[in-house]
N, CA, C and O atoms as CSV, one atom per row, in Angstrom:
chain,resi,resn,atom,element,x,y,z
A,1,UNK,N,N,0.826,-1.179,0.000
A,1,UNK,CA,C,0.000,0.000,0.000
A,1,UNK,C,C,0.877,1.251,0.000
A,1,UNK,O,O,0.652,2.160,-0.799
A,2,UNK,N,N,1.864,1.308,0.879
A,2,UNK,CA,C,2.703,2.492,0.965
A,2,UNK,C,C,3.794,2.512,-0.091
A,2,UNK,O,O,4.469,3.527,-0.262
A,3,UNK,N,N,3.978,1.411,-0.799
A,3,UNK,CA,C,5.029,1.380,-1.806
A,3,UNK,C,C,4.695,2.276,-2.992
A,3,UNK,O,O,5.582,2.629,-3.770
A,4,UNK,N,N,3.450,2.641,-3.134
A,4,UNK,CA,C,3.049,3.497,-4.240
A,4,UNK,C,C,3.129,4.982,-3.907
A,4,UNK,O,O,2.921,5.825,-4.779
A,5,UNK,N,N,3.425,5.304,-2.663
A,5,UNK,CA,C,3.535,6.702,-2.270
A,5,UNK,C,C,4.955,7.173,-2.573
A,5,UNK,O,O,5.931,6.624,-2.062
A,6,UNK,N,N,5.046,8.198,-3.412
A,6,UNK,CA,C,6.343,8.738,-3.777
A,6,UNK,C,C,6.797,9.799,-2.794
A,6,UNK,O,O,6.102,10.113,-1.828
A,7,UNK,N,N,7.961,10.340,-3.055
A,7,UNK,CA,C,8.544,11.354,-2.184
A,7,UNK,C,C,7.687,12.618,-2.152
A,7,UNK,O,O,7.466,13.199,-1.090
A,8,UNK,N,N,7.212,13.034,-3.308
A,8,UNK,CA,C,6.420,14.264,-3.341
A,8,UNK,C,C,5.099,14.099,-2.593
A,8,UNK,O,O,4.642,15.031,-1.931
A,9,UNK,N,N,4.484,12.921,-2.694
A,9,UNK,CA,C,3.238,12.685,-1.965
A,9,UNK,C,C,3.480,12.656,-0.466
A,9,UNK,O,O,2.678,13.176,0.309
A,10,UNK,N,N,4.582,12.049,-0.061
A,10,UNK,CA,C,4.920,11.982,1.356
A,10,UNK,C,C,5.166,13.381,1.925
A,10,UNK,O,O,4.712,13.693,3.026
A,11,UNK,N,N,5.869,14.203,1.189
A,11,UNK,CA,C,6.112,15.581,1.627
A,11,UNK,C,C,4.798,16.345,1.730
A,11,UNK,O,O,4.597,17.104,2.678
A,12,UNK,N,N,3.905,16.152,0.770
A,12,UNK,CA,C,2.602,16.817,0.807
A,12,UNK,C,C,1.805,16.390,2.039
A,12,UNK,O,O,1.189,17.231,2.693
A,13,UNK,N,N,1.808,15.103,2.362
A,13,UNK,CA,C,1.106,14.609,3.552
A,13,UNK,C,C,1.696,15.215,4.816
A,13,UNK,O,O,0.953,15.606,5.716
A,14,UNK,N,N,3.017,15.300,4.897
A,14,UNK,CA,C,3.660,15.887,6.071
A,14,UNK,C,C,3.344,17.374,6.212
A,14,UNK,O,O,3.140,17.859,7.325
A,15,UNK,N,N,3.303,18.093,5.108
A,15,UNK,CA,C,2.976,19.517,5.156
A,15,UNK,C,C,1.538,19.712,5.611
A,15,UNK,O,O,1.255,20.593,6.423
A,16,UNK,N,N,0.634,18.901,5.095
A,16,UNK,CA,C,-0.774,19.002,5.508
A,16,UNK,C,C,-0.914,18.690,6.992
A,16,UNK,O,O,-1.637,19.384,7.707
A,17,UNK,N,N,-0.228,17.654,7.460
A,17,UNK,CA,C,-0.271,17.309,8.889
A,17,UNK,C,C,0.307,18.446,9.728
A,17,UNK,O,O,-0.217,18.752,10.799
A,18,UNK,N,N,1.362,19.063,9.260
A,18,UNK,CA,C,1.971,20.180,9.977
A,18,UNK,C,C,1.004,21.350,10.080
A,18,UNK,O,O,0.904,21.986,11.129
A,19,UNK,N,N,0.297,21.634,9.002
A,19,UNK,CA,C,-0.667,22.740,9.010
A,19,UNK,C,C,-1.846,22.422,9.925
A,19,UNK,O,O,-2.300,23.285,10.676
A,20,UNK,N,N,-2.343,21.192,9.863
A,20,UNK,CA,C,-3.522,20.824,10.651
A,20,UNK,C,C,-3.203,20.735,12.142
A,20,UNK,O,O,-3.922,21.301,12.966
A,21,UNK,N,N,-2.131,20.027,12.492
A,21,UNK,CA,C,-1.847,19.743,13.903
A,21,UNK,C,C,-0.851,20.700,14.538
A,21,UNK,O,O,-0.832,20.837,15.762
A,22,UNK,N,N,-0.041,21.353,13.757
A,22,UNK,CA,C,0.960,22.253,14.305
A,22,UNK,C,C,2.226,21.504,14.680
A,22,UNK,O,O,2.196,20.293,14.898
A,23,UNK,N,N,3.342,22.225,14.755
A,23,UNK,CA,C,4.626,21.561,15.008
A,23,UNK,C,C,4.749,20.971,16.412
A,23,UNK,O,O,5.531,20.042,16.614
A,24,UNK,N,N,4.012,21.474,17.368
A,24,UNK,CA,C,4.156,20.955,18.735
A,24,UNK,C,C,3.448,19.621,18.926
A,24,UNK,O,O,3.826,18.844,19.803
A,25,UNK,N,N,2.434,19.343,18.126
A,25,UNK,CA,C,1.664,18.103,18.277
A,25,UNK,C,C,2.224,16.942,17.452
A,25,UNK,O,O,1.927,15.786,17.752
A,26,UNK,N,N,3.021,17.217,16.430
A,26,UNK,CA,C,3.492,16.156,15.545
A,26,UNK,C,C,4.295,15.060,16.258
A,26,UNK,O,O,4.061,13.883,15.985
A,27,UNK,N,N,5.234,15.392,17.159
A,27,UNK,CA,C,5.949,14.310,17.848
A,27,UNK,C,C,5.026,13.419,18.682
A,27,UNK,O,O,5.201,12.201,18.732
A,28,UNK,N,N,4.054,14.036,19.327
A,28,UNK,CA,C,3.098,13.271,20.139
A,28,UNK,C,C,2.263,12.337,19.254
A,28,UNK,O,O,2.028,11.180,19.603
A,29,UNK,N,N,1.826,12.848,18.124
A,29,UNK,CA,C,1.035,12.042,17.198
A,29,UNK,C,C,1.879,10.900,16.633
A,29,UNK,O,O,1.401,9.771,16.516
A,30,UNK,N,N,3.121,11.189,16.288
A,30,UNK,CA,C,4.027,10.157,15.781
A,30,UNK,C,C,4.256,9.059,16.801
A,30,UNK,O,O,4.273,7.877,16.457
A,31,UNK,N,N,4.435,9.449,18.061
A,31,UNK,CA,C,4.630,8.465,19.136
A,31,UNK,C,C,3.405,7.569,19.283
A,31,UNK,O,O,3.526,6.350,19.398
A,32,UNK,N,N,2.232,8.184,19.279
A,32,UNK,CA,C,1.021,7.397,19.474
A,32,UNK,C,C,0.761,6.467,18.286
A,32,UNK,O,O,0.276,5.351,18.473
A,33,UNK,N,N,1.074,6.908,17.084
A,33,UNK,CA,C,0.934,6.037,15.914
A,33,UNK,C,C,1.922,4.878,16.003
A,33,UNK,O,O,1.567,3.733,15.722
A,34,UNK,N,N,3.156,5.171,16.393
A,34,UNK,CA,C,4.160,4.114,16.548
A,34,UNK,C,C,3.766,3.096,17.602
A,34,UNK,O,O,3.934,1.893,17.401
A,35,UNK,N,N,3.242,3.570,18.728
A,35,UNK,CA,C,2.781,2.674,19.785
A,35,UNK,C,C,1.624,1.815,19.300
A,35,UNK,O,O,1.562,0.625,19.606
A,36,UNK,N,N,0.718,2.406,18.554
A,36,UNK,CA,C,-0.428,1.660,18.028
A,36,UNK,C,C,0.020,0.568,17.067
A,36,UNK,O,O,-0.484,-0.554,17.119
A,37,UNK,N,N,0.958,0.890,16.200
A,37,UNK,CA,C,1.468,-0.107,15.252
A,37,UNK,C,C,2.170,-1.231,16.001
A,37,UNK,O,O,2.009,-2.401,15.655
A,38,UNK,N,N,2.948,-0.886,17.023
A,38,UNK,CA,C,3.643,-1.890,17.825
A,38,UNK,C,C,2.653,-2.832,18.507
A,38,UNK,O,O,2.844,-4.048,18.496
A,39,UNK,N,N,1.610,-2.281,19.092
A,39,UNK,CA,C,0.584,-3.101,19.755
A,39,UNK,C,C,-0.152,-3.976,18.751
A,39,UNK,O,O,-0.475,-5.126,19.049
A,40,UNK,N,N,-0.417,-3.446,17.573
A,40,UNK,CA,C,-1.093,-4.211,16.536
A,40,UNK,C,C,-0.248,-5.402,16.113
A,40,UNK,O,O,-0.757,-6.517,16.006
A,41,UNK,N,N,1.041,-5.175,15.871
A,41,UNK,CA,C,1.933,-6.267,15.490
A,41,UNK,C,C,2.042,-7.299,16.603
A,41,UNK,O,O,2.096,-8.498,16.332
A,42,UNK,N,N,2.074,-6.847,17.847
A,42,UNK,CA,C,2.139,-7.743,18.992
A,42,UNK,C,C,0.885,-8.616,19.056
A,42,UNK,O,O,0.976,-9.815,19.318
A,43,UNK,N,N,-0.266,-8.028,18.820
A,43,UNK,CA,C,-1.524,-8.766,18.836
A,43,UNK,C,C,-1.573,-9.795,17.712
A,43,UNK,O,O,-1.997,-10.931,17.923
A,44,UNK,N,N,-1.144,-9.403,16.532
A,44,UNK,CA,C,-1.122,-10.325,15.406
A,44,UNK,C,C,-0.191,-11.494,15.710
A,44,UNK,O,O,-0.515,-12.641,15.399
A,45,UNK,N,N,0.954,-11.216,16.312
A,45,UNK,CA,C,1.899,-12.274,16.672
A,45,UNK,C,C,1.311,-13.239,17.684
A,45,UNK,O,O,1.501,-14.449,17.562
A,46,UNK,N,N,0.606,-12.732,18.671
A,46,UNK,CA,C,0.019,-13.615,19.676
A,46,UNK,C,C,-1.123,-14.431,19.086
A,46,UNK,O,O,-1.325,-15.581,19.477
A,47,UNK,N,N,-1.868,-13.857,18.155
A,47,UNK,CA,C,-2.939,-14.606,17.503
A,47,UNK,C,C,-2.357,-15.757,16.685
A,47,UNK,O,O,-2.877,-16.872,16.719
A,48,UNK,N,N,-1.284,-15.486,15.954
A,48,UNK,CA,C,-0.682,-16.549,15.142
A,48,UNK,C,C,-0.052,-17.619,16.025
A,48,UNK,O,O,-0.092,-18.800,15.681
A,49,UNK,N,N,0.531,-17.227,17.160
A,49,UNK,CA,C,1.080,-18.218,18.093
A,49,UNK,C,C,-0.023,-19.095,18.665
A,49,UNK,O,O,0.140,-20.311,18.768
A,50,UNK,N,N,-1.151,-18.482,19.040
A,50,UNK,CA,C,-2.281,-19.243,19.564
A,50,UNK,C,C,-2.802,-20.224,18.524
A,50,UNK,O,O,-3.140,-21.364,18.845
A,51,UNK,N,N,-2.863,-19.771,17.279
A,51,UNK,CA,C,-3.337,-20.622,16.201
A,51,UNK,C,C,-2.395,-21.803,15.997
A,51,UNK,O,O,-2.847,-22.931,15.804
A,52,UNK,N,N,-1.083,-21.550,16.038
A,52,UNK,CA,C,-0.101,-22.627,15.887
A,52,UNK,C,C,-0.191,-23.613,17.044
A,52,UNK,O,O,-0.102,-24.823,16.834
A,53,UNK,N,N,-0.364,-23.111,18.254
A,53,UNK,CA,C,-0.488,-23.994,19.417
A,53,UNK,C,C,-1.734,-24.864,19.317
A,53,UNK,O,O,-1.692,-26.045,19.662
A,54,UNK,N,N,-2.834,-24.299,18.853
A,54,UNK,CA,C,-4.059,-25.071,18.690
A,54,UNK,C,C,-3.897,-26.142,17.629
A,54,UNK,O,O,-4.407,-27.252,17.785
A,55,UNK,N,N,-3.190,-25.822,16.546
A,55,UNK,CA,C,-2.953,-26.805,15.495
A,55,UNK,C,C,-2.076,-27.940,15.995
A,55,UNK,O,O,-2.299,-29.092,15.625
A,56,UNK,N,N,-1.084,-27.642,16.826
A,56,UNK,CA,C,-0.204,-28.672,17.371
A,56,UNK,C,C,-0.964,-29.587,18.326
A,56,UNK,O,O,-0.722,-30.794,18.355
A,57,UNK,N,N,-1.878,-29.019,19.104
A,57,UNK,CA,C,-2.659,-29.812,20.049
A,57,UNK,C,C,-3.612,-30.751,19.322
A,57,UNK,O,O,-3.872,-31.854,19.802
A,58,UNK,N,N,-4.132,-30.338,18.183
A,58,UNK,CA,C,-5.064,-31.165,17.426
A,58,UNK,C,C,-4.361,-32.348,16.784
A,58,UNK,O,O,-4.972,-33.400,16.594
A,59,UNK,N,N,-3.105,-32.195,16.452
A,59,UNK,CA,C,-2.367,-33.284,15.789
A,59,UNK,C,C,-1.865,-34.192,16.827
A,59,UNK,O,O,-1.212,-35.187,16.514
């Protein structure tokens, strides 16, 4: 999905975010997005581990 976003599009998104949220809020927003992505990946990992454990128990 993000592989199609070029440099100019990324710069445009950052400028729009800067205008909307202001420079003081951007680090906070970046942190919260990073934390959310980390938690999402952690949840996906635990779901796949649970699925693998259930498959092993069935065999």
